[in-house]
N, C-alpha and C positions, 0 to 999 in steps of 0.2 A: 980544814973544815969540810965536812961532807954533808950532803943532804940526807934526810932520813931514809930515803929509798936506797941510797948507796950503803949506808950503815947496815940496813937490814940485809941486803944482798951479801955484803961482806961477812955478816954473821952466819948466814946460811952456808956460805962457802967454807967458813971455818969449821962448821959442823959436818962437812963432807958431802953436802948436797950437790948433785951433779945434774939433776933434772927436776923441773917443776911443771905443774899442769895448771892451765889458766884459761879463763875467758876474760879478755881485757875490759877495763872500765876506766872512765876518767878519774875515778876516785883513788886510783893508785898509779898514776902516771909516773911518779918519782921512782917507784919500784921497777916499772918497765924500763925506765932510763938506766937504773942501776944494773939491770940484767943485760943491757945492750952489749957490753964487751966483758962480761964477768966470767965467761966460760961455763956458765950454767945454762943448760938447754931449756928453753921455754916451749913446752908442747901446748900450742894454742888449740883449744877444743871448741866444739860447736854449741855446747850447753853445759851449764855449771854442774848439773847432776852427773854428766859424763866425766867432767874434769875431776870432780870429787871422788868418783868411783875409781878412776885411773890412779889417783893418789893413794886411795885406800888399798888397791891391789898392789901398788908398789911397796907399801908397808908390809903386806903379806909376803911378797917375794924377797924382800931384803932384810926384814927384821928391823929396819930403821924407819923413822917417820916419813911417810909420803907427804909431799908438799903441794898445796893447792892455793891459788889466788883467784878470788872472785870479787865482783863489785858489790856495792851495798844493796839493800832492799831486795828486789827480785832475784839478783844474783845469789845472794846469801840464802834466800828461800829455796831456790833450785838446788843449791849445793847441800842442803840439809839431808837429802836422801843418802849421799855418800857418808855423811857424818854418822847417820843412824847405823849404817852397815858397820862402820869402824867401831862404834860403841858396842853393838851386840857381838861382833866378831873378835873383840879385844885386839884391835889392830892399831899400832902407833901411826898417828897422822896429825898434821897441823894444817888447819884451814885459816888463811889470812883473808880478811874482808876489808876492802876499802870502805871508809866511813866518812860521813859528812864532816865538815869543818867543826872544830871544837866550839867556836863562838855561836854556832847555829843549833847546838844541842838543846833539846826540850822545847823546840818551837814547831814541832811537827814539820820539819824541813823535808825537802824533796828526798824521798827514799830513806827517810830516817827510821831506824829500828834500834831498839835496845837489845843488843846481842846477848848480854848476860841473861836476860829474861828469855829470849828466844831459844838459846842453846843450853840453858841451865840444866835441863834434864837429859841432854844428849851427850855432852862433852865432859871430860874429866876436869877441865878448867876453862873458863871463859873470861877474858879480860880485854881491856882497851888500853893501848899504849898512848898516853897523853903527853909524854915528854920525850923529845927526840933523843936526849942523851941517856935514856933508859932502855933504848931498843936492845942493846946487847944483853942486858940483864933479863929482859922478858923472853928473848929468844932462847937463852940458856935454860931458863926455867921451863919453857915449853918443851924443849927436847927431853929434859930429864923426866918431866911428868908423863909425857906421851909413852915413855918406855918403862917406867917404873911400875912395880907391883903388877896389877892387872893392866896391861897396856891399853891405850885408847886414844881418842881424838882430843886435841886441844884447839880452841878457837881464839884467835887474836884479831881484834878490830883495830884498824889503822886510820885515824882521821887524816884526811888529805892534806890539811895544813901542817900537821905534825910531820908528815913524810916530806913535805917540801922545805921545811925549816932545816937549818944547818946547825951542826954541833961539832965540837972538838972532843971526841970521846974515843978511847982506845977500844979495840976489839976484845972480846972476852972469850978465851979459848974454852972449848968444851971440857967438862969435868970427866975424869975417868969413871967408867961404869962401876957400880958397887961390886965387890967381890962376892960371888955366890958360893955357898957352901952348906953343909949339913953336919950337925953335931953327931958324935958317936951315939949319944943317948937317943937321939931322934931316929937314927938308923936302926938301933936295937928295938925301938918301939914298933917300927914297921915290920921288922922280921918276926917279932913275937906275935903281932896281930895276925900276920899271914900264916904262921905256923899252926894256928888253931883252926884254920879254915878247911872245909871239905870241898867247896865249890867256889873258889875265888875268881874274880875277874880283874884284869888290869885295864884301866881306862885312861889313856893319855889325853892331854888337852892343852889349853893355852894357845897362844898365837905364834910364839917364836920358837920354831922347831926346825932344826937343821938336819943335814944328812948324818952327821955324827950322832945326833940324838936318835935318829931312826935306827942306826946301826947298834947303838947301845941298847935300845929297847928290844931289838931282835935278840941280842946276846943275853940280856936279862931274862927274857921270856923263855928262850931255849935252855939256858942254864938252870932255870928253876922249874921248867915244865909247866909254865903258866899260859893261859889263854889271854889274848889281847883283843879287846873290842873297842873300836875307835868311835868317837862322837860323830855326829852329823857333819859331813863335808870336811872331815879330817882323815880321810882314808889314806892320804899320802904320808902319814906319820909312821908307817911301817910297811915294808914290802908285802903286798897282798899275797904273794906266792909262798911266803914262809909258813911252815906247818903250824906255827903257834898263832897265826893271825886267824881270828874267829869271825870277823865281819864287822859291819858298822851298825850303830844304834842311831835311830832317827827316822825321819820321814821315809816311808816306803821300805822300812827295814824287813829283813827276813823274820817271819813270825817265830821261827825257832830261836833266832837270836834274842828276840824280845822275851821269849820264855826262859832263856838262859839268864837274862838279867833278873827275871822274877825269882828264879831258883837260887841265884848266887847268895851265899851266906857271908861273903866278905868282898868288898870292893876297894881296890887301891886306885884312888884318883890322883893322877899325876898332873894336876893343873886343870882338870875338867871341872866345870861348875855343875854338871849333871842336872840340867834344867828340864823344862817340860818337853822339849823336842826329843831329847835323848831317852826320856822315860815314857814316851808314848802318852804325853799329856798327864803324867803322874799316875797312869793306870798300872804301870809295871812296878813301881815303887812310889810311895807317897811320903812327903815330909812329916806328916802327922803320925805315921806308923811305918817307919822305914824298914823295920823287920830284918835288918842285917847290919853287920859291922861295916863301917865306912872309915877307911884311912884316907884322910884328905890332906894332900900336900899342895900348898898354894903359896905363891910369892906375895899375894895380897892377903894379909891376915884377916881383913874384914870379910873375905869370902868364906872363911872357915866358920861354920855354924850358921851361915846365912840361910841355907835351905836344909842342911842335913846335920845331924848330931855326929860330929867326928870323934872317932876313938881309935887311934889318936888323931889330933889335928896338928899338922906340922907346918908352921909358918916359915917356909924355906923355898928356894928355887926348885921347881920340879925337875929341871934338867940336872941340877946338882945332885938331887936325890937319886935320879936314875943312874947317874954316873957311879954313885956309891953302891947302889944295889947291884949294878952289873958286875962290880968287882967283888961282891960279897958272896960267900958260899950259901947255897940254898938250905934252909932248915928241913925241907922235905920236898916232894915233887907231886905234881898233879897231872901226870901224863894221860891217864885214861879220860879224865874230864876234858882236857884240852883236845884230845883226839876226837871225842864225840862232837864237840863244837865245830871242829874243823871239818868233819864229815858233813855236818849240816850246811856249812858254808859252800863246800864243793857241790853239794846237791843244788843249792840255790843258784849256783853259777851255770847250771845247765839251762840253755835258752828255752824259755816258754814261748812257743810260736804265737805271733799276733797276726791278725788279718792283713792282707795287702801284698803287693808285688815288691815293695821296698819296705823293710821293717827296721825299727830301731834296734831290736836285739841283735840282728845280723850286722848292722852298721857298727854298733858299739863293740861287738865281739871282734870284728875285723880290725878296728882301731886298736883294741887292746893287744891283739896278736902281732900287729904290723908296725906300730909307731915305735920310734926310738925310746929307750927306757927313760930318757930325760925330757921327753915331750911334755909340754905343759897343757893341761886341759882346764879351760875356764867355762863357766856357765852361770846363768842367772837362776830363775825359778820357773817351775812348771813341771807337769807330769813327764815331759821328755827327759828331765834330769834324773828321774828314778831309774831309767835304763842305764845311765852312766854309773850311778851308785851300785846297781846290781851287777852289771856285766863287765865293767872296766876294772882291770887289775892295775892299781898304781904301784910303781916300783921304786920311785925315788921321792925324797922329801921335796916340798915346795913345787910339786907338779900338779896339785889340785887347788885351783884358785877359784873359790866359789863362796857365796855369802851364806853364812849360817843364819842370817836374818831373813832369808827367803826373799830377797829383793829382786824383782823383775828388772830387766834391762841391764843387769850387771855384766853379763858375759862378754859383750863386745868391748866396752871400755877396759875391762880386765885383760882381755886378749891383746888389745893395743898396748897396754902398759907392759905386759909380759913380753911381747915381741920387741919393744924398744929396750927393755932391760936385758934381754937375751936374744940378740939378733941372729945368732947362729943356730938357734934351736927351733924345733917345730912347735908351733902354738896352734892348738885347735880350740875353737870356741863352739860350744854346743848351745843352741838357742831354739826356743819355740817361736812360732810365727808371731804370737802376741808379745813375748819377751823381747824378741829382736827389734820389733817396731818401736819400742820405747826409747831406744838409743841408736837406731841405725844411721842417724845423721852423722855419727862419729866415724862412719866410713870415710868421710871427707878428711877427718883428722888423720886417719891411717894413711890415706893417699898423700897428704901433705908432708907427713913426717916419716914416711917409709916403713911403717909397720906392716907386717905381712901375716896376720892371723888367717887361718882357714876357718871360715864360719860355716857350720853345718846347721841349716835351718830345718827343723821338724815342722812341716806345714800340714796341719790337719784342719785348718779353717776355723779354729775356735780357741777360746781360753780354756784349755783342757782341764786344768786342775779345778777351776770353778765349776765347769760343766760336770765333772765327776761328783763333786759335793752336791751340786744341784740335782743330779739324778738320784743320789742317795736320799735326799730330803724331799724333793718334789718331782718324782719320776715322770718323765714325759712332758713336763711343763718347761720348755726351753725359753729362757728370758735373759737377754743381755750377754750371752756368751758366744754368739757366732761372730765370725770375722770375715770381712771382704778384704782380701789380700792383694798386694801388687805382685808383679813378676819379680821375685827377689833376685834371680840371676841377672836379669836385664838391669835392675837397679844397681847391682854391683858393677856391671860394665859401665853404666852411666857415671859412676863415681871414679872410674879409672881402674877398676880391679878386674879379676877373672870371675866369671859366673857360669854355672852349669845347673841343669835340672837332672835329677836322677829319679827314674820311675821303676827301676828293677834292682834287686840286690846285686845281681851279677855285673851291673854297670858302675857300682860305687867305687871299686878299687881303681878303675881307669880314670874316673872323674877326679878322685883324690890325687892321683899321681900327676895329672895335668895341672891341677890347682897348685900343687907343691912346686912343680917345675916352672910355673909362670913367673915366680919371683915377685909376685904382687900379692896384696891381700886378695882373698877369694871368698865367694859365697857358693856353697853347694846346697841347692834346695831339694829336700826330699818330699816327694808327693805321697804323703801317708794316707792310708785308708782311715776315714773318720771313725770307723768302728774300733780302731786300735787306740784305746784311750789310756791304758796304763800298762805296766809291765806284768800285771797279775790278773787283769780282767778286761773284757771288752765293754763297750758302751752298753750293748744289749744285756750282757750278764749283770752289770751293775744295776741297770733299770729293773731287770727281772727280780733280783734279790730284794730291791726296795719295795717292789709291788707285792712281794710275798707269795 
């Protein structure tokens, strides 16, 4: 006879879980007891939002569900931020929530929430385990659903009395993953559709992308002479140095890349949903008049036809389709079209100077040229991230861990998760001053658990993205976007890490080397000129354009 907490932990272990993220609560004490000597590392965080984001980032890094435990009510509400990231980013994740005792349900009990109602629009499946002897069944289903079709988050509520109860129930081993494949007729349909195109684009997508997939994508693109344009924050899906890599589509994209999407007469989507971010808010192509042929390969059949009329629509694993395409001879080539797009990308890579003695374009270019190829870059949201998108060349798969949902505060939790998952690799977190302060309390988590991300804080004293939009719409009328910031380097030292200020470009390399050599987490604060608002325009330029 085992109590429910032990049954649950044993089920996680059977599914290969080696690390969970949590903020403890009295509602799941039995789970904490089960974790005591289970060999599963419990990374105790400072806020449920940070814990959920760490679990989500782990899902991105591993392709397996990241696991998070939080308590009821406020804990679950805080964790919803990470669930939203997982939903929009198609990341496998399981959130466990301690719940009130079953006999108190529907009495407006202390911290009572109906989680099916709360998470119904955010998660792939929301359920409550009311019987201790059904825990293995629910866990098995949660793992299968989180990874199947379009991956995403699953939420399971755990009544505290159910966890404390005992049951004699065997463990349920995980089921083998479905065999992925593509039929010859489907492959022929893709080949025939591409053969008639003059200006095709390949857009890879989805959440589960390995280095083997990146290598196959490069081989396919090179073998067929095709250009590859990656979705927002999926730049690590192909080596950016490859001549068939054309750039990224999304926030802050190269205008010429956007024009190429507008001109394309055929798009091969290998798992990409091609939503509003990728299409410039549907200004570059619109679902009501898409104006081009779209070949949509998706493991989730209900995604085909959801936004775009697919011709053909292929309900199959995009990775399996890519494998077949890479081994298939090309019906024709598009080398001139590809070379023209690559030339636009190379031109976009030339740094555009921004004001100040230390500048984001120089820092990011230095990182791109000097970091190991397997270094992991994490970030949250803000104008600072556009410099990463524009100037950093990603070389390996699963080295860009960033939220396509545009969630601020994500970079540091993701950096901690990446450092714990890959302790021998360099992990760099890019953060704005506003973004960083949403989760900087997790520096304490990094110190406690030995994570060593190097955080680069772009400090311009404002919520830069909102200020940019504010100046475009209400030029000169600043309201609610200025920030009073702490000494970030001193704060890092107070938490037990390494901290430095950088005020000149020529000092950055030495500061980074010292941060890396410290063997601890580090914060490097960049004192940016407030005029340097974006990678393509200064504050004054944006205001002048708005004022006409």
